C-alpha positions in Angstrom: -44.0 18.6 -0.8 -41.1 19.2 1.3 -38.2 21.3 -0.5 -34.7 21.4 0.5 -33.4 24.8 1.5 -30.1 26.1 0.2 -28.5 25.6 3.4 -29.6 21.9 4.1 -28.6 21.0 0.5 -25.2 22.9 1.3 -25.1 20.7 4.9 -25.6 17.4 2.9 -23.0 18.1 0.3 -20.8 18.8 3.6 -21.3 15.9 5.3 -20.7 13.8 2.0 -17.7 15.3 1.3 -16.6 14.1 5.4 -17.8 11.0 4.2 -15.7 10.9 1.5 -12.4 12.2 3.2 -12.9 9.8 6.1 -12.5 7.0 3.4 -9.6 8.7 1.7 -8.0 8.8 5.3 -9.0 5.4 6.1 -7.6 3.9 2.9 -4.2 5.7 3.8 -3.9 4.9 7.1 -5.4 1.5 6.9 -2.7 0.4 4.0 0.0 2.4 6.2 -0.8 0.0 9.3 -1.0 -3.0 7.3 2.4 -2.4 5.7 3.5 -1.0 8.9 2.6 -4.1 11.0 4.7 -6.1 8.7 7.6 -4.1 8.8 7.4 -4.2 12.4 7.4 -8.0 12.6 10.2 -8.2 10.4 12.6 -5.8 12.0 13.6 -8.2 14.6 14.6 -10.9 12.3 16.8 -8.6 10.3 18.1 -7.1 13.4 19.0 -10.8 15.1 20.9 -11.6 11.6 22.8 -8.7 12.0 23.5 -9.1 15.4 24.9 -12.3 14.6 28.6 -13.4 13.5 28.4 -12.7 9.9 30.9 -13.8 7.2 31.5 -11.9 3.9 29.2 -14.2 1.7 26.5 -13.0 4.4 27.1 -9.5 3.8 27.7 -9.6 0.2 24.0 -11.2 0.1 22.5 -8.4 2.7 23.7 -6.0 0.4 22.8 -7.3 -2.7 19.3 -8.3 -1.7 18.6 -5.0 0.1 19.6 -3.3 -3.6 17.4 -5.8 -5.0 14.5 -5.3 -3.0 15.1 -1.2 -2.8 14.7 -1.4 -6.7 12.0 -4.2 -7.2 9.6 -4.0 -4.5 10.3 -0.2 -3.4 10.7 1.5 -6.9 9.5 -0.8 -9.2 6.5 -2.4 -7.4 5.5 0.5 -5.2 6.4 3.8 -6.6 5.8 3.4 -10.4 3.1 0.9 -10.3 1.0 0.4 -6.8 1.9 3.9 -5.2 0.3 5.7 -8.4 -2.9 3.7 -8.9 -3.5 3.7 -5.2 -3.5 7.2 -5.0 -5.7 7.5 -8.0 -8.4 5.3 -6.4 -8.2 7.2 -3.2 -9.0 10.5 -5.4 -11.5 8.3 -7.2 -13.2 7.2 -3.9 -13.3 10.9 -2.8 -15.2 11.8 -5.7 -17.5 9.0 -6.0 -18.3 7.3 -2.4 -20.2 4.8 -1.3 -20.6 2.7 1.7 -19.0 -0.3 0.8 -16.1 1.7 -0.6 -15.6 3.7 2.3 -16.3 1.0 4.8 -13.4 -1.1 3.3 -11.4 1.8 1.9 -8.2 0.3 2.3 -9.1 -2.6 -0.3 -11.0 -0.7 -2.4 -7.7 1.4 -3.1 -5.8 -1.7 -3.4 -7.7 -2.6 -6.1 -9.7 -6.2 -4.7 -13.1 -4.9 -5.7 -15.0 -2.3 -8.0 -11.5 -2.7 -10.5 -11.1 -3.9 -13.6 -11.1 -8.0 -13.9 -7.5 -7.4 -15.0 -6.4 -5.7 -11.7 -8.6 -8.0 -9.5 -7.0 -10.8 -10.6 -3.4 -9.3 -10.7 -4.1 -8.3 -6.8 -5.7 -11.3 -5.8 -2.9 -13.3 -7.5 -0.1 -11.0 -6.0 -1.3 -11.5 -2.4 -1.7 -15.3 -3.0 2.2 -15.3 -4.0 3.2 -12.9 -1.0 1.6 -15.1 1.4 3.3 -18.3 0.0 6.6 -16.6 0.0 6.0 -15.3 3.8 5.3 -19.4 4.7 8.4 -20.2 2.7 10.7 -17.8 4.2 9.6 -18.7 7.6 11.3 -22.0 7.4 14.7 -20.4 6.5 17.5 -20.3 8.9 19.2 -17.3 10.4 21.2 -15.4 9.0 19.6 -16.0 5.5 16.1 -15.1 7.0 17.2 -11.9 8.6 18.7 -10.9 5.2 15.6 -11.4 3.2 13.7 -9.6 6.0 16.1 -6.7 5.9 15.6 -6.3 2.1 11.8 -6.6 2.5 11.4 -4.4 5.3 13.6 -1.7 2.9 10.9 -2.4 0.2 7.8 -2.0 2.5 9.0 1.3 3.8 10.0 2.8 0.5 6.5 1.6 -0.4 5.0 2.9 2.7 6.7 6.5 1.9 5.6 6.4 -1.9 2.0 5.5 -1.2 1.8 8.4 1.1 3.2 10.6 -1.4 1.0 9.8 -4.7 -1.8 9.6 -2.3 -1.5 13.6 -1.5 -0.5 14.1 -5.1 -3.7 12.7 -6.0 -5.3 15.6 -4.2 -2.6 18.6 -5.1 -1.0 17.9 -8.4 -2.7 19.2 -11.4 -0.6 16.7 -13.7 -1.8 13.7 -11.8 -3.1 11.5 -14.4 -3.0 7.9 -13.2 -5.8 5.7 -13.9 -8.1 4.2 -11.1 -8.7 1.3 -12.9 -12.1 1.4 -12.0 -14.7 -1.1 -13.5 
């Protein structure tokens, strides 16, 4: 019978931790790339609207919608809901890595699998609603499309920042108590 020496056991543990660390880095990077790509694609439409001749109703709508999206998407959607849960799921991924969770870390941390039934339904429903809104906004004429896209960019940038902050807090804060909603 072959026995593992303490050195071999430690090497296996280090390998497991590296595997888990890779999963967490992949989760945060993958989500950042997904949201960052959306911002990258929307900024030209927002700048196009701002470069055109805007009249006072356009400026009023722009100001109001950017403020609304900063609150609704950035603060309420990301900072108060999605980002703390994402950070908690990153920590759970680190503590309970599996091949599927690490390979699909961004999707795991967004709650698409190995989540409570309620969380999976909410994640998929929200995704379908976002897709429907994207398709709908593509048919809106400028400057209104640019106004909408400017608000979405503000919300997404806030979301990226909040997600990075909560992902770091999940590992550094002793008071981090957000539930990962894992099934």
